[in-house]
MITITI-56322 format. One line per field, with one value per atom (N, C-alpha, C): residue number from 1; z, y, x negated; atom name; residue in one letter. Coordinates in steps of 0.2 Angstrom, whole numbers. Layout:
// MITITI-56322
pado = (NUM,...) .
up = (Z,...) .
north = (Y,...) .
east = (X,...) .
vovo = (CA,...) .
zanu = (A,...) .
***
This chain:
// MITITI-56322
pado = (1,1,1,2,2,2,3,3,3,4,4,4,5,5,5,6,6,6,7,7,7,8,8,8,9,9,9,10,10,10,11,11,11,12,12,12,13,13,13,14,14,14,15,15,15,16,16,16,17,17,17,18,18,18,19,19,19,20,20,20,21,21,21,22,22,22,23,23,23,24,24,24,25,25,25,26,26,26,27,27,27,28,28,28,29,29,29,30,30,30,31,31,31,32,32,32,33,33,33,34,34,34,35,35,35,36,36,36,37,37,37,38,38,38,39,39,39,40,40,40,41,41,41,42,42,42,43,43,43,44,44,44,45,45,45,46,46,46,47,47,47,48,48,48,49,49,49,50,50,50,51,51,51,52,52,52,53,53,53,54,54,54,55,55,55,56,56,56,57,57,57,58,58,58,59,59,59,60,60,60,61,61,61,62,62,62,63,63,63,64,64,64,65,65,65,66,66,66,67,67,67,68,68,68,69,69,69,70,70,70,71,71,71,72,72,72,73,73,73,74,74,74,75,75,75,76,76,76,77,77,77,78,78,78,79,79,79,80,80,80,81,81,81,82,82,82,83,83,83,84,84,84,85,85,85,86,86,86,87,87,87,88,88,88,89,89,89,90,90,90,91,91,91,92,92,92,93,93,93,94,94,94,95,95,95,96,96,96,97,97,97,98,98,98,99,99,99,100,100,100,101,101,101,102,102,102,103,103,103,104,104,104,105,105,105,106,106,106,107,107,107,108,108,108,109,109,109,110,110,110,111,111,111,112,112,112,113,113,113,114,114,114,115,115,115,116,116,116,117,117,117,118,118,118,119,119,119,120,120,120,121,121,121,122,122,122,123,123,123,124,124,124,125,125,125,126,126,126,127,127,127,128,128,128,129,129,129,130,130,130,131,131,131,132,132,132,133,133,133,134,134,134,135,135,135,136,136,136,137,137,137,138,138,138,139,139,139,140,140,140,141,141,141,142,142,142,143,143,143,144,144,144,145,145,145,146,146,146,147,147,147,148,148,148,149,149,149,150,150,150,151,151,151,152,152,152,153,153,153,154,154,154,155,155,155,156,156,156,157,157,157,158,158,158,159,159,159,160,160,160,161,161,161,162,162,162,163,163,163,164,164,164,165,165,165,166,166,166,167,167,167,168,168,168,169,169,169,170,170,170,171,171,171,172,172,172,173,173,173,174,174,174,175,175,175,176,176,176,177,177,177,178,178,178,179,179,179,180,180,180,181,181,181,182,182,182,183,183,183,184,184,184,185,185,185,186,186,186,187,187,187,188,188,188,189,189,189,190,190,190,191,191,191,192,192,192,193,193,193,194,194,194,195,195,195,196,196,196,197,197,197,198,198,198,199,199,199,200,200,200,201,201,201,202,202,202,203,203,203,204,204,204,205,205,205,206,206,206,207,207,207,208,208,208,209,209,209,210,210,210,211,211,211,212,212,212,213,213,213,214,214,214,215,215,215,216,216,216,217,217,217,218,218,218) .
up = (0,0,0,-4,-5,1,5,11,9,12,12,15,13,16,19,25,28,30,29,31,37,42,48,50,55,58,65,68,75,79,84,88,94,95,101,106,104,108,111,117,121,125,128,133,129,133,131,125,124,119,112,111,105,102,106,103,97,98,93,86,86,80,77,81,78,74,76,72,65,64,58,54,56,52,54,59,61,67,66,72,76,82,86,86,87,87,91,92,95,92,91,89,94,96,101,99,103,101,99,97,94,98,104,109,110,108,109,117,119,126,128,123,124,117,118,113,109,102,98,96,99,98,91,87,80,79,73,71,63,61,53,51,45,42,43,46,48,41,36,30,27,27,23,27,34,38,37,37,36,29,24,17,17,21,21,25,31,36,33,29,26,22,19,15,19,23,27,33,37,43,48,53,58,57,51,49,44,41,36,38,37,39,35,39,36,37,32,32,34,40,42,41,38,36,37,37,37,30,28,22,19,14,11,14,18,22,19,17,14,19,26,31,33,33,34,41,44,51,50,49,48,54,54,59,58,63,63,67,65,69,75,81,87,91,91,95,92,92,90,96,97,103,99,100,97,102,101,106,105,111,111,109,111,110,103,101,95,89,90,85,81,84,80,83,79,80,84,90,94,94,93,94,91,89,86,89,91,93,88,86,81,84,82,85,80,81,77,77,71,71,67,69,66,61,54,49,49,53,53,59,64,70,70,73,73,79,78,83,84,89,90,88,85,82,82,83,83,76,72,65,65,62,61,58,60,56,51,45,40,39,40,40,33,30,23,22,17,16,21,20,24,27,33,36,34,31,29,35,41,47,48,46,47,43,37,33,35,36,38,45,50,56,59,55,57,63,63,68,66,71,71,72,69,70,75,80,85,84,83,82,89,91,98,99,94,94,87,87,81,78,83,81,83,80,81,82,88,89,85,82,78,79,77,78,71,68,62,61,55,54,52,53,52,45,40,33,31,36,34,37,41,44,39,39,34,36,31,32,36,35,39,39,43,43,42,36,34,38,40,43,38,36,32,36,35,39,36,29,26,29,33,36,43,45,50,48,48,45,50,57,62,67,72,77,82,82,87,84,78,75,77,79,81,77,77,74,79,80,85,82,86,83,80,83,80,73,71,65,59,61,56,52,45,41,43,43,44,39,40,36,37,32,32,34,33,35,42,45,52,57,63,68,72,73,77,84,89,96,100,98,102,104,110,112,107,106,101,102,109,110,111,109,109,103,105,100,96,90,85,84,82,80,82,83,85,83,83,81,87,87,93,89,94,91,91,88,87,94,99,106,110,108,112,110,115,114,109,104,99,101,102,104,97,97,91,93,89,91,86,89,85,85,79,78,79,80,81,75,69,62,63,65,66,71,76,81,77,73,69,65,62,58,62,67,71,78,81,87,93,90,95,100,105,110,109,109,108,111,114,117,112,113,108,110,107,109,106,110,107,107,103,102,107,110,115,121,127,133,136,134,137,133,136,133,133,128,128,131,133,135,129,130,124,125) .
north = (-6,0,6,11,17,22,24,29,36,41,48,49,54,55,62,63,69,70,76,78,81,79,82,84,88,89,88,86,85,91,91,98,98,104,105,109,113,117,113,114,110,115,113,117,124,129,136,139,136,139,137,132,130,135,140,146,149,149,153,149,142,138,140,141,141,148,153,159,159,153,152,147,145,140,133,132,125,122,116,113,108,108,103,97,91,85,80,74,69,62,58,51,46,42,37,30,25,18,14,8,2,1,1,0,5,11,17,18,19,21,28,32,39,42,47,50,54,54,58,65,70,77,80,81,83,90,93,98,97,100,99,105,106,111,110,115,114,113,117,117,110,108,101,96,96,91,91,97,98,95,96,94,86,83,76,73,76,73,74,79,79,73,70,64,58,58,51,50,56,55,51,48,44,37,35,28,26,30,29,30,25,25,31,35,40,38,40,38,45,45,51,50,55,55,62,62,69,70,76,78,74,71,67,61,58,52,47,41,36,32,32,29,32,28,30,27,31,29,29,23,22,24,29,31,32,32,34,41,45,51,48,49,46,51,57,63,69,74,81,85,90,95,101,103,108,114,120,125,126,126,126,133,138,145,148,147,149,145,138,133,132,132,130,124,121,115,116,114,115,110,104,98,92,88,81,76,70,64,59,57,51,45,39,33,29,27,23,16,13,6,1,-5,-11,-14,-13,-15,-22,-26,-33,-36,-31,-33,-29,-33,-30,-25,-20,-15,-14,-11,-9,-2,0,7,8,14,17,19,17,19,22,28,31,27,28,25,30,27,31,28,32,30,31,26,26,24,26,24,28,27,30,25,26,21,23,18,19,21,19,21,29,32,39,43,40,43,41,35,32,34,34,36,42,46,53,52,46,45,49,49,53,48,48,44,46,41,43,39,43,40,39,33,32,32,30,30,32,35,37,33,29,25,18,13,6,4,0,-2,-9,-9,-15,-17,-23,-25,-28,-25,-27,-25,-26,-24,-16,-12,-5,-3,-7,-5,-7,-11,-14,-10,-4,0,3,2,5,12,17,24,24,20,20,13,12,6,8,6,8,4,8,6,7,2,3,4,11,12,10,8,6,-1,-4,-10,-9,-2,0,1,-4,-3,-1,-2,0,4,7,11,7,0,-4,-7,-6,-8,-4,-8,-5,-8,-5,-8,-9,-15,-16,-18,-18,-20,-27,-32,-38,-39,-33,-33,-31,-29,-26,-32,-31,-36,-38,-45,-47,-45,-44,-42,-46,-48,-52,-48,-42,-38,-36,-36,-33,-37,-37,-40,-35,-34,-29,-32,-28,-30,-25,-21,-17,-23,-21,-26,-27,-33,-35,-32,-31,-29,-21,-18,-10,-8,-3,0,5,5,10,15,13,17,15,19,18,23,22,27,30,36,39,44,46,50,57,62,69,72,70,73,71,65,63,66,66,69,65,68,65,67,62,63,63,68,69,68,65,64,69,71,75,72,71,68,73,71,75,79,77,81,87,86,92,97,94,99,104,101,106,111,109,114,119,116,120,123,119,121,117,113,109,105,104,99,92,88,81,77,71,67,63,62,59,52,46,40,38,34,32,25,23,16,14,18,17,20,17,19,24,24,28,35,41,47,50,52,55,62,64,70,75,81,86,90) .
east = (-4,0,-4,-3,-6,-4,-9,-8,-9,-6,-7,-14,-18,-24,-24,-27,-28,-35,-38,-44,-44,-49,-49,-57,-58,-64,-64,-70,-70,-69,-66,-65,-68,-72,-75,-71,-66,-62,-56,-55,-49,-46,-40,-37,-34,-34,-32,-36,-42,-46,-43,-39,-36,-32,-30,-26,-30,-36,-41,-40,-39,-38,-31,-26,-19,-19,-23,-22,-25,-29,-33,-29,-23,-19,-22,-25,-28,-24,-22,-18,-23,-23,-27,-23,-27,-24,-29,-26,-31,-29,-34,-33,-35,-30,-31,-28,-29,-27,-32,-30,-34,-41,-40,-46,-50,-48,-53,-53,-59,-60,-59,-60,-59,-55,-51,-47,-52,-51,-55,-52,-55,-52,-53,-48,-49,-45,-46,-42,-41,-35,-34,-30,-29,-25,-18,-15,-8,-3,-4,0,-1,-7,-8,-4,-5,-1,6,9,16,19,15,17,17,12,11,17,18,23,30,31,38,40,35,36,35,30,28,32,33,37,32,36,32,32,34,34,29,26,21,14,9,2,-1,-5,-9,-16,-20,-28,-31,-34,-38,-45,-48,-55,-58,-65,-68,-71,-72,-74,-80,-80,-85,-87,-82,-83,-79,-81,-77,-74,-76,-72,-66,-61,-54,-51,-48,-44,-37,-34,-27,-23,-18,-15,-7,-3,4,4,9,10,14,11,14,19,16,20,19,24,23,25,21,22,24,31,34,36,34,36,43,47,54,57,52,54,52,46,44,45,47,49,43,37,31,27,24,20,14,13,7,2,4,-1,1,-3,-1,-5,-2,-5,-5,-10,-11,-13,-9,-10,-14,-20,-24,-21,-21,-18,-22,-21,-25,-20,-21,-17,-15,-19,-18,-14,-12,-9,-2,3,10,10,14,16,23,25,32,33,39,40,48,49,56,57,62,64,71,71,77,83,89,95,97,99,102,109,114,121,123,126,129,136,139,146,151,158,163,168,169,174,181,185,192,196,194,198,198,192,192,197,199,204,211,211,218,221,216,219,216,213,210,205,201,196,190,186,179,174,168,163,158,157,152,146,140,134,130,130,128,120,117,110,107,101,98,92,90,84,85,81,81,74,72,66,64,59,57,50,48,41,39,33,30,23,20,14,15,9,10,12,10,11,19,22,29,34,32,38,42,48,53,54,55,57,63,68,74,77,82,86,94,96,103,109,113,120,125,129,135,141,144,150,156,156,162,165,161,164,168,169,173,180,184,191,196,195,200,197,201,198,194,196,192,185,184,178,172,167,160,155,149,143,138,136,130,124,119,112,112,116,116,120,123,127,122,116,112,109,107,105,98,96,89,84,78,73,67,64,58,52,52,46,46,51,51,56,55,60,63,69,73,72,70,69,74,77,82,88,91,96,101,103,108,115,117,124,124,118,118,123,127,132,128,128,125,130,136,142,149,153,160,164,171,176,180,181,185,190,195,200,197,200,197,197,200,200,195,192,186,179,175,169,164,161,157,149,145,138,134,130,126,118,114,107,103,98,93,86,84,77,72,66,60,59,60,59,64,70,75,72,69,66,61,57,52,56,61,65,69,72,77,76,71,69,73,78,82,78,80,77,79,74,75,70,72,67,63,56,52,50,53,51,44,40,34,32,28,26,21,17,12,14,12,13,9,2,-3,-3,-2,-3,-10,-12,-19,-20,-26,-27,-28,-25,-26,-32) .
vovo = (N,CA,C,N,CA,C,N,CA,C,N,CA,C,N,CA,C,N,CA,C,N,CA,C,N,CA,C,N,CA,C,N,CA,C,N,CA,C,N,CA,C,N,CA,C,N,CA,C,N,CA,C,N,CA,C,N,CA,C,N,CA,C,N,CA,C,N,CA,C,N,CA,C,N,CA,C,N,CA,C,N,CA,C,N,CA,C,N,CA,C,N,CA,C,N,CA,C,N,CA,C,N,CA,C,N,CA,C,N,CA,C,N,CA,C,N,CA,C,N,CA,C,N,CA,C,N,CA,C,N,CA,C,N,CA,C,N,CA,C,N,CA,C,N,CA,C,N,CA,C,N,CA,C,N,CA,C,N,CA,C,N,CA,C,N,CA,C,N,CA,C,N,CA,C,N,CA,C,N,CA,C,N,CA,C,N,CA,C,N,CA,C,N,CA,C,N,CA,C,N,CA,C,N,CA,C,N,CA,C,N,CA,C,N,CA,C,N,CA,C,N,CA,C,N,CA,C,N,CA,C,N,CA,C,N,CA,C,N,CA,C,N,CA,C,N,CA,C,N,CA,C,N,CA,C,N,CA,C,N,CA,C,N,CA,C,N,CA,C,N,CA,C,N,CA,C,N,CA,C,N,CA,C,N,CA,C,N,CA,C,N,CA,C,N,CA,C,N,CA,C,N,CA,C,N,CA,C,N,CA,C,N,CA,C,N,CA,C,N,CA,C,N,CA,C,N,CA,C,N,CA,C,N,CA,C,N,CA,C,N,CA,C,N,CA,C,N,CA,C,N,CA,C,N,CA,C,N,CA,C,N,CA,C,N,CA,C,N,CA,C,N,CA,C,N,CA,C,N,CA,C,N,CA,C,N,CA,C,N,CA,C,N,CA,C,N,CA,C,N,CA,C,N,CA,C,N,CA,C,N,CA,C,N,CA,C,N,CA,C,N,CA,C,N,CA,C,N,CA,C,N,CA,C,N,CA,C,N,CA,C,N,CA,C,N,CA,C,N,CA,C,N,CA,C,N,CA,C,N,CA,C,N,CA,C,N,CA,C,N,CA,C,N,CA,C,N,CA,C,N,CA,C,N,CA,C,N,CA,C,N,CA,C,N,CA,C,N,CA,C,N,CA,C,N,CA,C,N,CA,C,N,CA,C,N,CA,C,N,CA,C,N,CA,C,N,CA,C,N,CA,C,N,CA,C,N,CA,C,N,CA,C,N,CA,C,N,CA,C,N,CA,C,N,CA,C,N,CA,C,N,CA,C,N,CA,C,N,CA,C,N,CA,C,N,CA,C,N,CA,C,N,CA,C,N,CA,C,N,CA,C,N,CA,C,N,CA,C,N,CA,C,N,CA,C,N,CA,C,N,CA,C,N,CA,C,N,CA,C,N,CA,C,N,CA,C,N,CA,C,N,CA,C,N,CA,C,N,CA,C,N,CA,C,N,CA,C,N,CA,C,N,CA,C,N,CA,C,N,CA,C,N,CA,C,N,CA,C,N,CA,C,N,CA,C,N,CA,C,N,CA,C,N,CA,C,N,CA,C,N,CA,C,N,CA,C,N,CA,C,N,CA,C,N,CA,C,N,CA,C,N,CA,C,N,CA,C,N,CA,C,N,CA,C,N,CA,C,N,CA,C,N,CA,C,N,CA,C,N,CA,C,N,CA,C,N,CA,C,N,CA,C,N,CA,C,N,CA,C,N,CA,C) .
zanu = (M,M,M,I,I,I,H,H,H,N,N,N,N,N,N,L,L,L,I,I,I,F,F,F,E,E,E,E,E,E,R,R,R,A,A,A,L,L,L,I,I,I,G,G,G,N,N,N,Q,Q,Q,V,V,V,R,R,R,K,K,K,L,L,L,K,K,K,K,K,K,L,L,L,G,G,G,I,I,I,I,I,I,P,P,P,A,A,A,V,V,V,I,I,I,Y,Y,Y,G,G,G,K,K,K,G,G,G,R,R,R,K,K,K,E,E,E,S,S,S,L,L,L,H,H,H,I,I,I,Q,Q,Q,L,L,L,N,N,N,L,L,L,N,N,N,N,N,N,F,F,F,L,L,L,K,K,K,V,V,V,F,F,F,K,K,K,V,V,V,A,A,A,G,G,G,K,K,K,T,T,T,T,T,T,V,V,V,L,L,L,D,D,D,L,L,L,T,T,T,T,T,T,E,E,E,G,G,G,D,D,D,S,S,S,N,N,N,K,K,K,I,I,I,P,P,P,C,C,C,L,L,L,V,V,V,H,H,H,A,A,A,L,L,L,D,D,D,V,V,V,D,D,D,P,P,P,V,V,V,K,K,K,N,N,N,T,T,T,L,L,L,R,R,R,H,H,H,I,I,I,D,D,D,F,F,F,L,L,L,E,E,E,V,V,V,D,D,D,L,L,L,K,K,K,K,K,K,K,K,K,I,I,I,T,T,T,S,S,S,F,F,F,V,V,V,P,P,P,I,I,I,L,L,L,F,F,F,E,E,E,G,G,G,T,T,T,S,S,S,P,P,P,A,A,A,I,I,I,K,K,K,E,E,E,F,F,F,G,G,G,A,A,A,V,V,V,L,L,L,S,S,S,K,K,K,N,N,N,V,V,V,S,S,S,E,E,E,I,I,I,E,E,E,I,I,I,E,E,E,C,C,C,L,L,L,P,P,P,D,D,D,K,K,K,I,I,I,P,P,P,Q,Q,Q,N,N,N,I,I,I,I,I,I,V,V,V,D,D,D,L,L,L,S,S,S,K,K,K,M,M,M,L,L,L,T,T,T,L,L,L,D,D,D,D,D,D,V,V,V,I,I,I,R,R,R,V,V,V,E,E,E,D,D,D,L,L,L,A,A,A,K,K,K,N,N,N,A,A,A,D,D,D,Y,Y,Y,E,E,E,I,I,I,I,I,I,S,S,S,E,E,E,N,N,N,D,D,D,E,E,E,V,V,V,I,I,I,A,A,A,S,S,S,L,L,L,V,V,V,T,T,T,A,A,A,T,T,T,Q,Q,Q,E,E,E,V,V,V,L,L,L,E,E,E,D,D,D,T,T,T,S,S,S,I,I,I,E,E,E,T,T,T,V,V,V,I,I,I,E,E,E,T,T,T,G,G,G,A,A,A,D,D,D,S,S,S,P,P,P,N,N,N,K,K,K,A,A,A,A,A,A,A,A,A,T,T,T,E,E,E,A,A,A,P,P,P,K,K,K,K,K,K) .
***
């Protein structure tokens, strides 16, 4: 699989000193994972990252490398630190991965189709979750998992994790009985989920689920 490339430089400035970088259009970041004893502090061009991230998101492997170096570090975007007031990206966490070893990842749900019950009974769709946890090789992470709403024929119909189609590339490890979508009447409250990608665009507050448990030092 062809990966997107990102050029980085090793970073000497840490803490409050990184503000100097941001004025130059440079975003601070760290690389950790794959048995690294210490995080690698790096910096890269903000605009270049945003262009790549818009296409790759958090589910596509990126090859990070320094200028003129043939050695590439395969990584996933693990976490984005967004200023809730200024709506600007402050920091990136990259998770280095072993392309031959399976990892767990949260993949966005893509809702497709229309439930006949919405038109027939005036129901409202309640999206209970926005992501599904899977296990697979880093190169096999799908951009999204499709949920077909056309199967919801009555107000009592729900879609659970166990209803999702099986896929040879990955294993779903979210709880089978977890409800993904249900139908409610117009007077009931509908919960809406906001992805981290939307946070960058709108400044909305959203929790960020991670594939690794250890957070690096910035």
